VMD Tcl script that builds the backbone (N, CA, C; Angstrom):
set m [mol new atoms 261]
animate dup $m
set s [atomselect $m all]
$s set {name element resname resid chain x y z} {
  {N N UNK 1 A -3.147 -21.860 -37.433}
  {CA C UNK 1 A -2.083 -21.095 -36.817}
  {C C UNK 1 A -0.764 -21.523 -37.455}
  {N N UNK 2 A 0.053 -20.557 -37.819}
  {CA C UNK 2 A 1.342 -20.899 -38.425}
  {C C UNK 2 A 2.425 -21.065 -37.355}
  {N N UNK 3 A 3.614 -21.395 -37.760}
  {CA C UNK 3 A 4.696 -21.659 -36.811}
  {C C UNK 3 A 5.254 -20.397 -36.148}
  {N N UNK 4 A 4.985 -19.221 -36.726}
  {CA C UNK 4 A 5.551 -17.987 -36.195}
  {C C UNK 4 A 4.640 -17.258 -35.211}
  {N N UNK 5 A 3.462 -17.745 -35.002}
  {CA C UNK 5 A 2.515 -17.114 -34.086}
  {C C UNK 5 A 2.004 -18.160 -33.118}
  {N N UNK 6 A 1.765 -17.719 -31.948}
  {CA C UNK 6 A 1.208 -18.642 -30.966}
  {C C UNK 6 A -0.215 -18.226 -30.649}
  {N N UNK 7 A -0.967 -19.167 -30.176}
  {CA C UNK 7 A -2.345 -18.891 -29.815}
  {C C UNK 7 A -2.360 -18.179 -28.463}
  {N N UNK 8 A -3.063 -17.078 -28.373}
  {CA C UNK 8 A -3.131 -16.317 -27.132}
  {C C UNK 8 A -4.086 -16.982 -26.159}
  {N N UNK 9 A -3.608 -17.164 -24.969}
  {CA C UNK 9 A -4.436 -17.714 -23.909}
  {C C UNK 9 A -4.420 -16.705 -22.780}
  {N N UNK 10 A -5.514 -16.016 -22.592}
  {CA C UNK 10 A -5.565 -15.000 -21.548}
  {C C UNK 10 A -4.779 -13.769 -21.940}
  {N N UNK 11 A -4.208 -13.112 -20.941}
  {CA C UNK 11 A -3.436 -11.894 -21.173}
  {C C UNK 11 A -1.963 -12.169 -20.931}
  {N N UNK 12 A -1.114 -11.589 -21.760}
  {CA C UNK 12 A 0.330 -11.759 -21.588}
  {C C UNK 12 A 0.874 -10.898 -20.462}
  {N N UNK 13 A 0.351 -9.706 -20.320}
  {CA C UNK 13 A 0.840 -8.799 -19.277}
  {C C UNK 13 A -0.266 -8.562 -18.267}
  {N N UNK 14 A 0.078 -8.521 -17.001}
  {CA C UNK 14 A -0.957 -8.278 -15.996}
  {C C UNK 14 A -1.437 -6.835 -16.063}
  {N N UNK 15 A -2.727 -6.641 -15.889}
  {CA C UNK 15 A -3.251 -5.282 -15.840}
  {C C UNK 15 A -3.196 -4.810 -14.402}
  {N N UNK 16 A -2.814 -3.574 -14.216}
  {CA C UNK 16 A -2.665 -3.056 -12.873}
  {C C UNK 16 A -3.326 -1.710 -12.711}
  {N N UNK 17 A -3.427 -1.313 -11.467}
  {CA C UNK 17 A -3.959 -0.009 -11.097}
  {C C UNK 17 A -3.219 0.451 -9.853}
  {N N UNK 18 A -3.301 1.732 -9.563}
  {CA C UNK 18 A -2.639 2.258 -8.368}
  {C C UNK 18 A -3.265 1.661 -7.116}
  {N N UNK 19 A -2.433 1.342 -6.151}
  {CA C UNK 19 A -2.901 0.841 -4.858}
  {C C UNK 19 A -3.499 2.016 -4.076}
  {N N UNK 20 A -4.766 1.924 -3.777}
  {CA C UNK 20 A -5.434 3.030 -3.089}
  {C C UNK 20 A -4.984 3.156 -1.636}
  {N N UNK 21 A -4.639 2.039 -0.994}
  {CA C UNK 21 A -4.133 2.120 0.374}
  {C C UNK 21 A -2.823 2.895 0.410}
  {N N UNK 22 A -1.900 2.539 -0.470}
  {CA C UNK 22 A -0.610 3.239 -0.513}
  {C C UNK 22 A -0.790 4.701 -0.902}
  {N N UNK 23 A -1.723 4.958 -1.807}
  {CA C UNK 23 A -1.996 6.329 -2.243}
  {C C UNK 23 A -2.398 7.199 -1.056}
  {N N UNK 24 A -3.226 6.643 -0.151}
  {CA C UNK 24 A -3.683 7.409 1.014}
  {C C UNK 24 A -2.675 7.407 2.156}
  {N N UNK 25 A -1.932 6.327 2.324}
  {CA C UNK 25 A -1.099 6.169 3.513}
  {C C UNK 25 A 0.349 6.624 3.338}
  {N N UNK 26 A 0.863 6.625 2.111}
  {CA C UNK 26 A 2.277 6.932 1.887}
  {C C UNK 26 A 2.427 8.327 1.292}
  {N N UNK 27 A 3.041 9.261 2.032}
  {CA C UNK 27 A 3.215 10.613 1.490}
  {C C UNK 27 A 4.161 10.655 0.293}
  {N N UNK 28 A 5.012 9.649 0.136}
  {CA C UNK 28 A 5.952 9.603 -0.989}
  {C C UNK 28 A 5.443 8.722 -2.132}
  {N N UNK 29 A 4.159 8.453 -2.159}
  {CA C UNK 29 A 3.595 7.553 -3.177}
  {C C UNK 29 A 3.853 8.069 -4.588}
  {N N UNK 30 A 3.732 9.348 -4.804}
  {CA C UNK 30 A 3.919 9.914 -6.145}
  {C C UNK 30 A 5.370 9.799 -6.615}
  {N N UNK 31 A 6.317 9.658 -5.686}
  {CA C UNK 31 A 7.727 9.551 -6.032}
  {C C UNK 31 A 8.152 8.118 -6.362}
  {N N UNK 32 A 7.289 7.156 -6.100}
  {CA C UNK 32 A 7.609 5.757 -6.397}
  {C C UNK 32 A 7.707 5.540 -7.899}
  {N N UNK 33 A 8.470 4.512 -8.277}
  {CA C UNK 33 A 8.453 4.080 -9.668}
  {C C UNK 33 A 7.042 3.611 -9.997}
  {N N UNK 34 A 6.624 3.845 -11.222}
  {CA C UNK 34 A 5.263 3.493 -11.623}
  {C C UNK 34 A 4.951 2.027 -11.355}
  {N N UNK 35 A 5.865 1.145 -11.665}
  {CA C UNK 35 A 5.618 -0.282 -11.497}
  {C C UNK 35 A 5.459 -0.654 -10.017}
  {N N UNK 36 A 6.090 0.103 -9.109}
  {CA C UNK 36 A 5.981 -0.170 -7.674}
  {C C UNK 36 A 4.660 0.323 -7.092}
  {N N UNK 37 A 3.944 1.141 -7.831}
  {CA C UNK 37 A 2.659 1.662 -7.367}
  {C C UNK 37 A 1.507 0.737 -7.713}
  {N N UNK 38 A 1.726 -0.188 -8.644}
  {CA C UNK 38 A 0.630 -0.973 -9.203}
  {C C UNK 38 A 0.319 -2.245 -8.420}
  {N N UNK 39 A -0.972 -2.537 -8.339}
  {CA C UNK 39 A -1.462 -3.818 -7.835}
  {C C UNK 39 A -2.243 -4.472 -8.965}
  {N N UNK 40 A -2.369 -5.773 -8.909}
  {CA C UNK 40 A -3.165 -6.474 -9.911}
  {C C UNK 40 A -4.614 -6.004 -9.794}
  {N N UNK 41 A -5.207 -5.678 -10.912}
  {CA C UNK 41 A -6.527 -5.044 -10.895}
  {C C UNK 41 A -7.636 -5.956 -10.389}
  {N N UNK 42 A -7.438 -7.255 -10.434}
  {CA C UNK 42 A -8.495 -8.162 -9.983}
  {C C UNK 42 A -8.360 -8.522 -8.500}
  {N N UNK 43 A -7.405 -7.912 -7.786}
  {CA C UNK 43 A -7.212 -8.190 -6.360}
  {C C UNK 43 A -7.468 -6.938 -5.533}
  {N N UNK 44 A -7.626 -7.125 -4.225}
  {CA C UNK 44 A -7.800 -5.993 -3.315}
  {C C UNK 44 A -6.475 -5.258 -3.144}
  {N N UNK 45 A -6.517 -4.132 -2.450}
  {CA C UNK 45 A -5.318 -3.328 -2.205}
  {C C UNK 45 A -4.546 -3.893 -1.012}
  {N N UNK 46 A -3.880 -5.011 -1.241}
  {CA C UNK 46 A -3.076 -5.638 -0.198}
  {C C UNK 46 A -1.620 -5.647 -0.643}
  {N N UNK 47 A -0.742 -5.912 0.293}
  {CA C UNK 47 A 0.688 -5.949 -0.028}
  {C C UNK 47 A 0.979 -7.038 -1.055}
  {N N UNK 48 A 0.364 -8.188 -0.905}
  {CA C UNK 48 A 0.647 -9.302 -1.820}
  {C C UNK 48 A 0.080 -9.080 -3.218}
  {N N UNK 49 A -0.788 -8.108 -3.399}
  {CA C UNK 49 A -1.339 -7.812 -4.725}
  {C C UNK 49 A -0.396 -6.950 -5.557}
  {N N UNK 50 A 0.641 -6.384 -4.928}
  {CA C UNK 50 A 1.583 -5.545 -5.662}
  {C C UNK 50 A 2.345 -6.378 -6.688}
  {N N UNK 51 A 2.663 -5.757 -7.798}
  {CA C UNK 51 A 3.325 -6.454 -8.895}
  {C C UNK 51 A 4.800 -6.691 -8.588}
  {N N UNK 52 A 5.440 -5.761 -7.877}
  {CA C UNK 52 A 6.867 -5.881 -7.598}
  {C C UNK 52 A 7.120 -6.127 -6.109}
  {N N UNK 53 A 8.305 -6.630 -5.839}
  {CA C UNK 53 A 8.703 -6.849 -4.445}
  {C C UNK 53 A 8.873 -5.519 -3.712}
  {N N UNK 54 A 9.426 -4.503 -4.385}
  {CA C UNK 54 A 9.568 -3.190 -3.759}
  {C C UNK 54 A 8.207 -2.603 -3.404}
  {N N UNK 55 A 7.232 -2.781 -4.279}
  {CA C UNK 55 A 5.874 -2.313 -3.982}
  {C C UNK 55 A 5.299 -3.025 -2.774}
  {N N UNK 56 A 5.534 -4.338 -2.691}
  {CA C UNK 56 A 5.088 -5.126 -1.538}
  {C C UNK 56 A 5.706 -4.599 -0.245}
  {N N UNK 57 A 7.003 -4.370 -0.263}
  {CA C UNK 57 A 7.703 -3.926 0.944}
  {C C UNK 57 A 7.248 -2.526 1.354}
  {N N UNK 58 A 7.109 -1.628 0.397}
  {CA C UNK 58 A 6.659 -0.268 0.724}
  {C C UNK 58 A 5.231 -0.273 1.250}
  {N N UNK 59 A 4.397 -1.166 0.752}
  {CA C UNK 59 A 3.036 -1.306 1.270}
  {C C UNK 59 A 3.073 -1.772 2.723}
  {N N UNK 60 A 3.898 -2.782 3.000}
  {CA C UNK 60 A 4.001 -3.292 4.378}
  {C C UNK 60 A 4.522 -2.211 5.329}
  {N N UNK 61 A 5.484 -1.407 4.870}
  {CA C UNK 61 A 6.000 -0.315 5.697}
  {C C UNK 61 A 4.894 0.691 5.988}
  {N N UNK 62 A 4.096 1.018 4.979}
  {CA C UNK 62 A 2.979 1.948 5.179}
  {C C UNK 62 A 1.967 1.373 6.173}
  {N N UNK 63 A 1.716 0.061 6.112}
  {CA C UNK 63 A 0.818 -0.574 7.080}
  {C C UNK 63 A 1.365 -0.456 8.499}
  {N N UNK 64 A 2.666 -0.713 8.650}
  {CA C UNK 64 A 3.281 -0.640 9.983}
  {C C UNK 64 A 3.274 0.779 10.534}
  {N N UNK 65 A 3.552 1.752 9.692}
  {CA C UNK 65 A 3.539 3.146 10.135}
  {C C UNK 65 A 2.132 3.542 10.551}
  {N N UNK 66 A 1.153 3.154 9.771}
  {CA C UNK 66 A -0.238 3.479 10.101}
  {C C UNK 66 A -0.649 2.810 11.409}
  {N N UNK 67 A -0.271 1.559 11.575}
  {CA C UNK 67 A -0.605 0.839 12.802}
  {C C UNK 67 A 0.058 1.502 14.014}
  {N N UNK 68 A 1.297 1.949 13.833}
  {CA C UNK 68 A 2.016 2.574 14.942}
  {C C UNK 68 A 1.409 3.928 15.311}
  {N N UNK 69 A 0.968 4.679 14.308}
  {CA C UNK 69 A 0.376 5.983 14.572}
  {C C UNK 69 A -0.933 5.876 15.331}
  {N N UNK 70 A -1.698 4.829 15.050}
  {CA C UNK 70 A -3.011 4.695 15.664}
  {C C UNK 70 A -3.050 3.663 16.784}
  {N N UNK 71 A -1.891 3.290 17.300}
  {CA C UNK 71 A -1.866 2.326 18.393}
  {C C UNK 71 A -2.235 3.024 19.702}
  {N N UNK 72 A -2.789 2.283 20.653}
  {CA C UNK 72 A -3.190 2.881 21.929}
  {C C UNK 72 A -2.017 3.494 22.701}
  {N N UNK 73 A -0.814 3.007 22.477}
  {CA C UNK 73 A 0.325 3.548 23.215}
  {C C UNK 73 A 0.658 4.967 22.779}
  {N N UNK 74 A 0.208 5.377 21.592}
  {CA C UNK 74 A 0.458 6.736 21.120}
  {C C UNK 74 A -0.681 7.686 21.442}
  {N N UNK 75 A -1.767 7.167 21.991}
  {CA C UNK 75 A -2.893 8.029 22.339}
  {C C UNK 75 A -2.509 8.891 23.539}
  {N N UNK 76 A -2.908 10.118 23.483}
  {CA C UNK 76 A -2.590 11.044 24.579}
  {C C UNK 76 A -3.596 10.809 25.686}
  {N N UNK 77 A -3.103 10.446 26.848}
  {CA C UNK 77 A -3.987 10.243 27.974}
  {C C UNK 77 A -3.909 11.464 28.878}
  {N N UNK 78 A -5.048 11.838 29.362}
  {CA C UNK 78 A -5.122 13.027 30.218}
  {C C UNK 78 A -4.817 12.608 31.653}
  {N N UNK 79 A -3.663 12.986 32.125}
  {CA C UNK 79 A -3.299 12.663 33.502}
  {C C UNK 79 A -3.950 13.679 34.441}
  {N N UNK 80 A -4.157 13.309 35.704}
  {CA C UNK 80 A -4.752 14.232 36.654}
  {C C UNK 80 A -3.936 15.531 36.801}
  {N N UNK 81 A -2.606 15.431 36.730}
  {CA C UNK 81 A -1.782 16.632 36.865}
  {C C UNK 81 A -1.995 17.570 35.673}
  {N N UNK 82 A -2.138 17.001 34.506}
  {CA C UNK 82 A -2.368 17.817 33.307}
  {C C UNK 82 A -3.737 18.471 33.352}
  {N N UNK 83 A -4.730 17.731 33.832}
  {CA C UNK 83 A -6.068 18.305 33.945}
  {C C UNK 83 A -6.107 19.415 34.971}
  {N N UNK 84 A -5.354 19.285 36.059}
  {CA C UNK 84 A -5.327 20.316 37.096}
  {C C UNK 84 A -4.700 21.594 36.560}
  {N N UNK 85 A -3.689 21.480 35.703}
  {CA C UNK 85 A -3.043 22.667 35.131}
  {C C UNK 85 A -3.975 23.416 34.193}
  {N N UNK 86 A -4.805 22.674 33.460}
  {CA C UNK 86 A -5.660 23.330 32.484}
  {C C UNK 86 A -6.883 23.975 33.127}
  {N N UNK 87 A -7.200 23.648 34.372}
  {CA C UNK 87 A -8.395 24.197 35.045}
  {C C UNK 87 A -8.137 25.547 35.641}
}
mol reanalyze $m
mol bondsrecalc $m
mol representation Tube
mol addrep $m
């Protein structure tokens, strides 16, 4: 090896792929910067796998929105008065 080249150890740049959770959960996913959409390819689709901090934060927001939409407090409960009206 000469002085102008270094020996490569592993990969210099991380390989990434689109986060499938964000793809399904975030309606504005296509509008994100490309780098904010990527997660490290060898990790699961989690917030901490995102390459950028903005990607991490947007993933966490999507998790919170999803959790809020499917929380028991948002479930429609059939009250007796509502059932009486529909009969």
